[in-house]
C-alpha positions in Angstrom: -287.3 -54.4 47.2 -286.2 -53.5 50.7 -286.1 -56.2 53.4 -289.1 -54.8 55.2 -291.2 -54.5 52.0 -290.2 -58.0 51.0 -291.2 -59.4 54.4 -294.5 -57.6 54.1 -295.1 -58.9 50.6 -294.4 -62.5 51.6 -296.5 -62.2 54.7 -299.5 -61.1 52.6 -299.0 -63.6 49.8 -298.0 -66.8 51.6 -301.3 -68.7 51.5 -301.6 -72.2 50.3 -304.4 -73.9 48.4 -303.2 -77.5 48.7 -304.6 -80.6 46.9 -308.3 -81.4 46.8 -309.8 -84.9 46.4 -310.0 -85.1 42.6 -307.1 -83.7 40.6 -306.7 -83.6 36.8 -303.5 -83.1 34.9 -303.7 -80.4 32.2 -300.8 -80.2 29.8 -300.8 -76.9 28.0 -299.4 -76.5 24.5 -296.4 -78.8 24.6 -296.2 -78.8 20.9 -293.3 -79.1 18.4 -293.5 -75.4 17.8 -291.8 -74.9 21.2 -289.4 -77.9 21.1 -288.1 -77.7 17.5 -284.9 -75.7 17.0 -285.4 -73.0 14.5 -289.1 -72.5 15.2 -290.1 -69.0 16.1 -291.4 -70.3 19.4 -288.5 -72.5 20.3 -287.3 -72.4 23.9 -284.7 -74.5 25.7 -286.7 -74.1 28.9 -289.6 -75.7 27.2 -287.5 -78.7 26.0 -286.4 -79.3 29.6 -290.0 -78.9 30.9 -291.2 -81.5 28.4 -288.5 -83.9 29.6 -289.4 -83.3 33.2 -293.1 -83.8 32.6 -292.7 -87.4 31.3 -292.5 -89.0 34.8 -295.3 -86.6 36.0 -297.5 -87.8 33.1 -296.7 -91.4 33.9 -297.7 -90.9 37.5 -301.0 -89.2 36.6 -301.9 -92.1 34.3 -300.9 -94.7 37.0 -303.1 -92.8 39.5 -306.1 -92.9 37.0 -306.7 -89.2 37.1 -308.0 -87.3 34.1 -305.3 -86.2 31.7 -306.1 -83.4 29.3 -303.9 -81.8 26.6 -304.2 -78.6 24.7 -302.7 -77.3 21.5 -303.1 -74.0 19.5 -304.4 -74.3 15.9 -306.1 -71.8 13.6 -308.2 -71.8 10.4 -306.0 -71.1 7.4 -307.5 -67.6 7.1 -306.5 -66.8 10.7 -309.9 -65.3 11.2 -310.5 -67.3 14.4 -307.4 -65.8 16.0 -308.7 -62.3 16.1 -306.2 -59.7 17.2 -304.0 -62.3 18.9 -302.7 -63.6 15.5 -302.3 -60.0 14.3 -300.2 -59.2 17.4 -298.2 -62.4 17.0 -298.2 -63.2 13.3 -296.0 -66.3 13.7 -299.1 -68.0 15.2 -300.6 -68.0 11.7 -298.3 -71.0 10.9 -300.2 -73.2 13.3 -302.8 -74.6 11.0 -304.2 -78.1 10.4 -301.5 -80.2 8.7 -298.6 -78.2 10.1 -296.3 -80.6 12.0 -295.2 -77.8 14.5 -298.8 -77.6 15.7 -298.8 -81.2 16.9 -298.0 -82.3 20.5 -294.4 -83.4 21.2 -294.2 -87.2 21.0 -292.5 -87.3 24.4 -295.8 -86.4 26.0 -298.1 -87.7 23.3 -301.8 -88.2 24.3 -303.2 -91.6 24.6 -306.4 -92.3 22.5 -308.4 -92.0 25.7 -307.1 -88.5 26.6 -308.9 -85.4 25.3 -307.0 -82.9 23.3 -308.5 -79.4 23.3 -307.8 -77.1 20.4 -307.7 -73.5 21.4 -307.0 -70.2 19.8 -306.1 -68.0 22.7 -303.8 -68.2 25.8 -306.2 -69.5 28.4 -307.2 -73.2 28.0 -310.7 -72.1 29.3 -311.4 -69.4 26.8 -313.8 -70.5 24.1 -313.3 -74.2 24.9 -315.3 -77.0 26.7 -312.7 -77.3 29.5 -314.8 -75.9 32.3 -317.9 -78.0 31.8 -315.8 -81.1 31.2 -313.9 -80.6 34.5 -317.2 -80.0 36.3 -318.7 -83.2 34.9 -315.6 -85.2 35.9 -315.9 -83.8 39.5 -312.4 -82.3 39.3 -311.5 -79.9 42.1 -307.7 -79.5 41.5 -305.8 -78.6 38.4 -302.2 -79.7 38.0 -300.8 -77.5 35.3 -297.8 -78.4 33.1 -296.9 -76.8 29.8 -295.8 -73.6 28.2 -295.3 -70.8 28.1 -295.1 -70.0 31.8 -295.6 -66.3 31.2 -298.4 -66.8 28.7 -300.8 -69.8 28.5 -299.8 -71.4 31.8 -300.3 -68.1 33.7 -303.6 -67.6 31.8 -304.6 -71.2 32.8 -303.7 -70.6 36.5 -305.6 -67.3 36.6 -308.7 -68.7 34.9 -308.4 -71.9 36.9 -308.7 -70.2 40.3 -311.4 -67.9 38.9 -313.4 -71.0 37.9 -313.1 -72.4 41.4 -310.2 -74.9 41.1 -307.2 -75.4 43.3 -304.2 -74.8 41.0 -301.0 -76.7 41.4 -297.9 -76.0 39.2 -294.9 -78.3 39.3 -292.2 -75.9 38.7 -290.0 -78.2 36.6 -292.9 -79.0 34.3 -293.5 -75.6 32.9 -291.2 -73.7 30.6 -290.7 -70.4 28.7 -288.3 -69.0 26.1 -286.6 -66.7 28.7 -285.7 -67.2 32.3 -286.9 -63.7 33.4 -290.6 -64.1 32.5 -290.5 -67.7 33.6 -289.2 -66.9 37.1 -291.4 -63.8 37.5 -294.6 -65.6 36.6 -293.9 -68.6 38.8 -293.4 -66.1 41.6 -296.7 -64.4 40.8 -298.7 -67.6 40.4 -297.4 -68.9 43.7 -298.2 -65.6 45.4 -301.8 -65.2 44.0 -303.3 -68.1 42.1 -302.1 -71.4 43.3 -299.2 -73.5 44.7 -295.9 -73.8 42.8 -294.4 -77.1 44.1 -291.5 -79.3 43.2 -292.4 -82.0 40.6 -291.4 -84.8 42.9 -293.8 -83.6 45.6 -296.6 -83.6 43.1 -295.7 -87.1 41.9 -295.6 -88.3 45.5 -299.2 -87.1 45.9 -300.3 -88.9 42.8 -298.6 -92.1 44.0 -300.5 -91.8 47.2 -303.7 -91.6 45.3 -302.7 -94.6 43.3 -301.9 -96.6 46.4 -305.2 -95.7 48.1 -307.1 -96.8 45.1 -305.7 -100.3 45.2 
């Protein structure tokens, strides 16, 4: 892209959504399928994102905001996966009882935290996420998870389309390859939400915690 075209692009897509008054942390699909070497979905970028999400998750819990997790799981027949599992047959392995379908212990849900089971990329599609967020009074979605180019991007797109401010801590999302990861962070920041440093997001949550005391 030429310098003039790049300046024009940045000028058009440089808006900010910022934080609202009631955030929720949504951790998308940080399952063992992405963090176990040898798995079809394994990615080093996801392993590092899980590690970097641990302090973010601790800050969210300390601030008392809603924390919601998702994981992908299918009926043994695969019928509930439609054309998605036909396009990506490795998804058929993610069935009840399969250890790879479970959330990585490093970011394991507390008993009080909802885990949404989904069959498609977006955490909103075919799930109770939207009415749950509305009932909780949430206006800001902080997205962590994987993959950046798939389910995180789908969550960011559907998040803004459902009327939520979308915040993505860049260190807390991961993918199997750097190219799609970087390109989708660029696109999310340009069009759907704010891609921020993890420490900036944690500082905001710490401010919420301190004001609540």
